[in-house]
Structures are given as C-alpha cells and as structure tokens.
C-alpha positions in Angstrom: 41.4 44.2 164.8 42.0 40.9 166.2 42.9 40.8 170.2 46.5 40.1 169.6 46.6 42.8 167.3 45.2 45.1 169.6 47.4 43.7 172.3 50.7 44.1 170.5 49.4 47.8 169.4 48.7 48.8 173.0 52.7 47.6 174.0 53.9 48.3 171.2 53.2 51.9 172.2 54.4 52.6 175.7 57.5 50.7 174.6 59.4 49.5 172.2 58.8 45.3 171.1 61.7 42.7 169.7 59.7 40.0 169.8 56.1 39.4 170.7 54.4 36.0 170.9 50.4 34.8 172.0 48.7 32.4 172.3 44.8 32.4 172.5 44.2 29.5 175.3 40.1 30.8 175.5 39.4 27.6 174.3 40.5 26.1 177.4 38.6 27.7 179.2 34.8 28.0 177.7 33.6 26.4 181.0 35.9 28.0 184.1 34.0 29.4 186.6 33.7 33.2 186.6 34.6 33.4 183.5 32.3 36.1 182.2 33.3 36.3 178.3 36.8 38.0 177.3 39.9 35.3 176.9 43.2 33.8 178.1 45.9 34.6 176.6 49.7 33.7 177.2 52.1 36.1 176.4 55.9 36.2 175.5 56.8 40.2 175.5 60.5 40.4 175.2 62.1 44.6 175.4 65.0 46.5 175.6 62.7 48.9 178.3 62.6 45.7 180.8 66.9 46.1 181.8 66.8 46.5 184.5 63.0 46.3 185.6 62.4 44.0 188.1 60.0 41.3 187.2 56.7 43.1 189.4 57.4 46.5 187.4 57.7 44.8 183.8 54.3 43.0 184.5 52.9 46.7 186.0 54.1 48.2 182.4 52.4 45.5 180.5 48.7 45.4 182.3 49.2 49.0 182.3 49.4 49.3 178.0 46.7 46.7 178.1 45.1 49.7 179.7 41.3 48.5 179.6 41.6 44.9 177.5 41.6 43.6 180.5 38.8 42.5 181.9 36.8 43.3 179.2 38.7 42.0 176.4 40.5 39.5 178.3 39.5 37.7 181.3 43.0 36.3 182.1 46.8 36.6 180.8 49.2 35.0 181.8 53.4 36.9 180.5 56.8 36.1 180.7 58.8 39.0 180.0 62.4 38.9 178.8 65.3 41.4 177.9 66.7 41.0 174.4 69.6 39.4 176.4 67.7 36.9 178.7 65.7 36.2 175.2 68.6 35.7 174.0 69.8 32.5 176.3 66.6 31.3 176.5 66.4 29.6 173.0 70.6 29.1 173.1 
C-alpha cells in the first residue's frame, strides 16, 4: 500500500471524506536539516465532519487519524481542511 493510500485509509476510518487531495513534496526536501527519512506531504481534506469545528480541532482530528504515520512514514504534513460548503466556495 502506498503512503497516499495509507493516509486516505486512516482518515476514512474516522471521518467521511468528500474530497482528498494528496501531494508528495519529499523531493524538494531531500537535504532538509534534521530530516531522518519520512515524506513531506501536502493534503487537501474535505469532510462534513469538519462542520462547526475550529481549525485547531480539524487539525487535531487529522493528526489523530494519522497516528503512528507521523514521525515515522511522514516527516512533515501540511494540510488545508474544508467543509463541503467551504470547498465549493473555493472552486468558484
């Protein structure tokens, strides 16, 4: 299973995903000081489970779902989180 599939599976286990975008940015960070392996990932996560949640709580939900992937398989995880309505407004 790829890292992208693992991330999506972990997220899907705890929230509904209306959209999931994944980008591996590792190549641009190969010589990053302090990097001991692990991917640099950027993700867009759209879920109705984010409705009514502040940004900090949304990020806590995502990091909780990623669990042991953080610090092992993933060195850095950048995310943008949206409700379906927020996402629809982003695209217009």
